[in-house]
C-alpha positions as CSV (number, residue, x, y, z in Angstrom):
1,X,10.3,7.3,5.9
2,X,6.5,6.9,6.1
3,X,4.4,7.4,9.4
4,X,1.7,4.4,9.3
5,X,-1.0,3.2,11.6
6,X,-1.4,-0.7,12.0
7,X,-5.0,-1.4,13.1
8,X,-3.8,-5.1,13.9
9,X,-1.2,-3.9,16.4
10,X,-2.8,-0.8,17.5
11,X,0.5,1.1,17.1
12,X,2.1,3.7,15.0
13,X,5.3,3.0,13.3
14,X,7.8,4.9,11.0
15,X,8.8,2.6,8.1
16,X,11.0,3.0,5.0
17,X,10.1,2.9,1.3
18,X,11.0,-0.8,1.2
19,X,7.7,-1.6,3.3
20,X,5.7,-0.3,0.4
21,X,4.0,-3.0,-1.3
22,X,2.1,-1.0,-3.9
23,X,0.6,2.5,-4.7
24,X,-2.3,3.3,-6.7
25,X,-3.3,6.6,-8.0
26,X,-7.2,6.7,-7.9
27,X,-9.8,9.5,-8.4
28,X,-10.2,9.7,-4.7
29,X,-6.5,10.3,-3.9
30,X,-3.3,8.0,-3.5
31,X,-3.8,4.7,-1.8
32,X,-0.7,2.8,-0.5
33,X,-0.6,-0.6,0.8
34,X,2.2,-0.8,3.2
35,X,3.6,-3.7,5.5
36,X,4.1,-2.8,9.1
37,X,7.2,-4.2,11.0
38,X,5.1,-7.2,12.5
39,X,4.1,-8.0,8.9
40,X,0.6,-6.8,8.5
41,X,-0.7,-5.2,5.5
42,X,-2.3,-2.0,6.0
43,X,-4.1,0.5,4.0
44,X,-2.7,4.2,3.9
45,X,-4.1,7.3,2.1
46,X,-4.8,10.9,2.9
47,X,-8.5,10.4,3.0
48,X,-10.7,8.2,5.0
49,X,-13.1,8.1,2.1
50,X,-10.8,6.0,0.0
51,X,-10.4,3.6,2.7
52,X,-14.1,3.1,3.1
53,X,-14.4,2.4,-0.9
54,X,-11.8,-0.3,-0.6
55,X,-13.5,-1.8,2.5
56,X,-16.7,-2.1,0.5
57,X,-15.2,-3.5,-2.6
58,X,-14.3,-6.9,-3.6
59,X,-11.3,-8.8,-2.0
60,X,-8.4,-9.0,-4.1
61,X,-4.9,-10.3,-3.2
62,X,-2.4,-7.8,-2.1
63,X,0.7,-8.8,-4.2
64,X,2.6,-6.2,-5.3
65,X,2.8,-5.6,-9.2
66,X,6.2,-6.1,-10.6
67,X,7.3,-5.8,-14.1
68,X,10.4,-6.9,-15.7
69,X,12.4,-4.0,-17.2
70,X,13.0,-6.3,-20.4
71,X,9.3,-6.6,-20.7
72,X,8.7,-2.8,-20.2
73,X,11.2,-2.0,-23.1
74,X,14.2,-1.4,-20.9
75,X,17.4,-3.2,-20.2
76,X,19.5,-2.9,-17.4
């Protein structure tokens, strides 16, 4: 479970790991894109500096990265 803040809803939520769209390990720390229960995509991290850097960057789609187990050399 994760506690997130959604600026669109102006609310705090407790969400499960299924709400995580993607996680990125950067030199500034871990950044997680998480969907709130209302459907908004939020940026969550341990530092405000990481969020400021993202806001100053180029817009990009927030689609989660999914790799096929077969394409990654695994078979399930």
